[in-house]
N, C-alpha and C positions, 0 to 999 in steps of 0.2 A: 224569623227564625223562631220556633216554638220553645218556650223555656221548659227545660227538663225538671221532672218531678223529682224531689229528693225525700218525700214522705212516703216511705214504702212500708207495707205490712209483709213480714216473713213468717212463714211456717217453717220452723226449724225443728225438726225431729217432730215431735207432737206437740210442741210449745209455739206459742204465737209471739212474735216480736213486733211492737207497734212503733211507729215513728222512726223508723230505721232510715239512716241517711244515705245507705248504699256502700257501707263498709262494714263487714264483720271482722272484729279485729280482737286481741287481747295483750295484755301486759306480760312481757316474760323479762325479768331482772330489769324491770325499769324501761325495757323497750318495747315499742308498740308492734305486734306482728300482724300483719293483715292476711287474713285468711281467705277472704273472697271479696271481690269488690263487684258491684253491678250498677247499671243505669239503665234509663229508658233512652232507646234509639230513636231516631227521627221518625220510624214507621210505627211507634209504640211498643215495639217488643223489647223485652229485658236484655241487657247485652252482659255477659258474664267474664270477669277476668280473674283467673286464679292459677295456681301451679299445684298439681297433687304430687306428693312425695311419698315413696313406700319407706318401709322401716330400714333400709339399707341406705336410705338417704337418696336415692335414686329418683329422677322425675318420671312419674307415671304418665302425666298429661299436662299440657299447658294450654290454657284459653285465653285468647284476648278478644275482647268485645263479641263474644261469642263464637268466635271462629276458633277451631282447633289448630294450633300452630305446630303440637310435637305430641307423640304419643308412644308409649313403650309398646314392644312386642308383647303379645298375650293380652292385651286390653283393646276393648272396642268401644267406638263412639256411636251411639245410637240417637236418632233424633226424630221428632215428630212436631212439625210446625217449629215453633221457637223453643221447644223443651229439648233438654240436652241430658243424655245419660252416658256415663263412662263406668265400663264393667269389666271386671277380670274374666276372660272368656273361659278360664279352667274352673274358677271357684264359684263363678257367679256373683262375686261380691259387688255390690254398687258402690263405686268410690265418689261418684257424685251425681246428684240428680237435681236438676233444676227445671222447674214446671211453672209456666205462668197460670195464675188462678184467676186474673182479671186486672183491670188497670190498677198500677201501682201495688199488687199483691202477688208474691210468688212463694213457691216452696223450694226449700234447698235442703237435701239431704246429702252427707257427705262423710267420708273418713279423712280427718285431719291427723296427720302424723309429724310431729316436730321433735327434737331431741327432748326425751324425758316428758313428753305431752302426746296423749292421744285423746281424740274426741271422735264419738261416732254418733251421727244423727241419723235416725230411721224414722219411718212412720209411727213408730211405737214409742220412742224415747230418745233422749239426749243423754249419753254416756260419757264422763270425763274420768280418763285414767282408771277405768274399771271399777272405781269407787264410789262416784258421784253420778245420780242419774235423776233427771228431771223429766217428767210428764204431766202434760196438760195444763202447763202454767202460762202466764201471760206476763212479759216483761214490757216495759216502757221504751226501750231503744236498745240498740244493738251492744251498747257499751255495757249494760246493765247485765245482760247474760254473760257477758265475757269478763265482767268485774270479779270473778270468783277468785 
């Protein structure tokens, strides 16, 4: 059986995260909150696991190993190969975008909402709580960027 690679490079917003182990998380009140998990499948495709929550606390979409298991009305899933996008069909907002950029390299853009916390990652920036913006930075691992 092929050993799964855990040394990913992630383009997160317009920033690069090197040596990522497959989990993007942050600490909230001492508790680790996993925002997104990913791993390499047997066929080499990146498999994503995450739950998207709106500002009312309702689930927008759930993905397990790249498969959509739940999606809220008014949201659409678009796929192209192993790439995945979840879009609000009325506003056009991209709630999740995961694209493979090559072996162990992927792009993740997403709207993350948790009580008292909002992060938006787009091709142009990574913005946290509408007050901190990162653009074109390089971070050494997934915990560095979430250690804010």
